[in-house]
N, C-alpha and C positions, 0 to 999 in steps of 0.2 A: 375131501378131507385134507386139512393142512398137515404136512409133515412137521412136527414140532422141532426137528433137528436142523431145519434149514431156515429158521426164523430167529431173529434177535431184536432187541429193543434198544433204541438210542434216545438220548434226551434232546429235544428240540430247543431252539433258541428261546422259545416262549415258556420253557419249563415243562412242557407236556411231553409225554413219551410217544415215540413213533415206532411202529412195527416195521421192520425191514425183512426182506427175504433174500437169501443167497440165490445166485444164478442156478439154473438147472444143472444137476450133477455135482453141486457143491453143498457142503453142510457147515454149519457154524461151529467153530471150536472156541469155547469160552476161555481156554487157557491162553490161546494166542490172540483172541479177540478178532478173528478173521474168518472169512469163508474159505474153506479148503476143499480141494477135490477129494472125493472119497465116498465111503458109504458108512452107514450107521455102525456096523459091526467093527470095522477097522478103527473108527474113532473111539468106540467104547473100549477096545483093546488098548489104544494109546492112553486114554484117561486112566484106566486101571493100572497100566505100567507106570505112569507118572505118579499116581497116588501111592503105589507100593515102593517107589524109589525113596530111600532114606534121605532125609534132609542133611545137608552138609554144614560144616562149622560156620560158614559165612551167614547162613540163615539166622543163627542164634547170637552171633557176636559181630557187630558192625565195626568194632575197633581193632580187629586183627591186623589190618593193614594201616600203617601210619601215613601221615601227611597226605591225606585224601587219596591214597592208593585204592584201587578197585579190587575187592575180594572176589575170587572165582573159586567155587567148589571144584575140587579136583580129586575124586576118590582114588585115583591111581597112584598118588604120591603119599608119602608117610604121614604128613600132618593133615592131609585131606583138603588142602586149599593152596592157592597161590595168589600172589599179589601182582597186579599190573600197576606199575608206578608211573607217575607223571614224569615229564621230561626233566624235572629238577631233582628227582630222587631216585635212588636205587637201593639194592639190598633185598634180602629175602622178604622183609616186611616193609619196604620203602622207608626204612629208618635212617638211611644215610643220604645226606645232601650231596649232590655231585660236586659242589664247590668244596665241601669238607674233604671229599675223597681226593680231589686235586691237590689241596693243601697238604694232606698227609703224604701223598706220593712225592710232592716237591720237597718236603722236609726230609723224607727218607733218602731221596736221590742226592741231596746236598750233604748228607752225613757221611 
């Protein structure tokens, strides 16, 4: 009898589905799309824990971070998320261009 938790299906190049099986001692985790070491009960606990975890603000609003900043749910801080800015921007929401910051500092120092 096949253990249904160690099998998964991929799409082949010809458009047909192909059944695959994880190595012995591994089971397929659909959340990570990978075979992971573990057993059925520990993975069910993990799935339930993930399901019960509330979704953060980044899940519902992709515009929280400006200028292509990456939104990361962070439940330990007040607003529930943080922004990872590109190298050209900074600020809590990646709203400040680094060149703009440099110009403001330069003007302030010359006054």
